[in-house]
C-alpha positions in Angstrom: 92.3 74.8 155.2 90.2 77.4 153.1 92.4 80.0 153.5 94.9 77.9 151.8 92.4 76.8 148.8 91.5 80.8 148.3 95.3 81.6 148.1 95.9 78.3 145.7 93.0 79.2 143.5 94.2 82.8 143.1 97.4 82.2 142.4 96.3 79.3 140.0 94.0 82.1 138.1 96.9 84.6 138.3 98.8 82.0 136.5 96.4 81.3 134.1 96.0 84.8 133.0 99.8 85.6 132.7 99.9 82.3 130.5 96.8 83.7 128.2 98.2 87.2 128.2 102.0 85.7 127.1 99.5 83.3 124.4 98.3 86.7 123.0 101.7 88.6 123.0 103.2 85.9 121.0 100.4 85.4 118.6 100.5 89.3 118.0 104.8 88.7 117.6 104.1 85.8 115.1 101.7 88.4 112.7 104.1 91.1 112.7 106.6 88.9 111.8 104.6 87.7 108.5 104.3 91.3 107.6 107.8 92.0 107.3 109.9 92.5 104.2 106.9 91.0 101.8 104.5 93.3 103.6 106.2 96.1 102.8 107.3 95.5 99.5 103.8 95.2 98.5 102.8 98.1 100.4 105.4 100.3 98.5 104.1 98.7 95.2 100.3 99.1 95.6 101.4 103.1 96.4 103.6 103.3 93.7 101.3 101.8 91.1 98.1 103.8 92.5 100.5 107.3 92.0 101.8 106.3 88.7 98.7 104.8 86.4 96.6 107.8 87.1 99.5 109.9 86.4 100.3 107.7 82.8 96.5 108.2 82.1 97.0 111.9 82.7 99.8 111.9 80.2 98.1 110.1 77.4 94.7 111.9 77.5 96.6 115.1 77.4 98.7 113.8 74.5 95.4 112.9 72.8 93.9 116.3 73.5 96.7 118.2 72.3 96.9 116.3 68.8 92.9 116.6 68.4 92.2 120.2 70.3 94.9 122.4 70.1 94.5 125.1 73.2 96.8 128.0 74.0 97.9 125.9 77.5 99.3 122.4 77.3 96.6 119.5 78.1 99.4 117.2 78.6 101.2 119.0 81.3 97.7 120.0 83.0 96.8 116.5 83.1 99.8 115.1 84.3 99.4 117.5 87.3 96.0 116.4 87.6 96.6 112.7 87.6 99.8 113.2 89.9 97.1 115.1 92.5 94.8 111.8 91.8 97.0 109.6 92.4 98.5 110.6 95.8 95.3 111.4 97.0 94.0 107.8 96.0 97.5 106.4 97.7 96.9 108.4 100.9 93.8 107.1 101.2 94.8 103.5 100.9 98.0 104.1 103.4 95.3 105.6 106.0 92.7 102.8 105.6 95.5 99.9 105.9 97.2 102.1 109.1 93.7 102.3 110.8 93.4 98.6 109.9 96.7 97.8 111.5 95.7 99.8 114.5 92.5 98.4 115.2 94.0 94.9 115.1 96.3 96.0 117.4 94.4 97.3 119.8 92.2 94.1 119.6 95.0 91.9 120.1 96.4 94.1 123.2 96.7 92.1 126.2 94.3 93.5 129.1 96.3 95.1 131.6 
């Protein structure tokens, strides 16, 4: 009789564990679904603006410098390249941070095996 109770408890614990893991998987899938199309478009928008804004600022400052302090080189082209580099670094940093957050969340939600 005692052995049957142990077997029953073991089956119940295994079932409870399996149900808990399935619930975690379902929650993870639901969250991943929420980050579908709109999340991707938002990310593209942020990355695009983080590159475009420094580039355009570099162009505007360069045009102003070319008009007020002429030099043997083009301030506009120089600051355009500088703004583009700054924007690309900023976008890369943002994407790296977002990827780390996603990886951390996935690790936390991953069912124990």
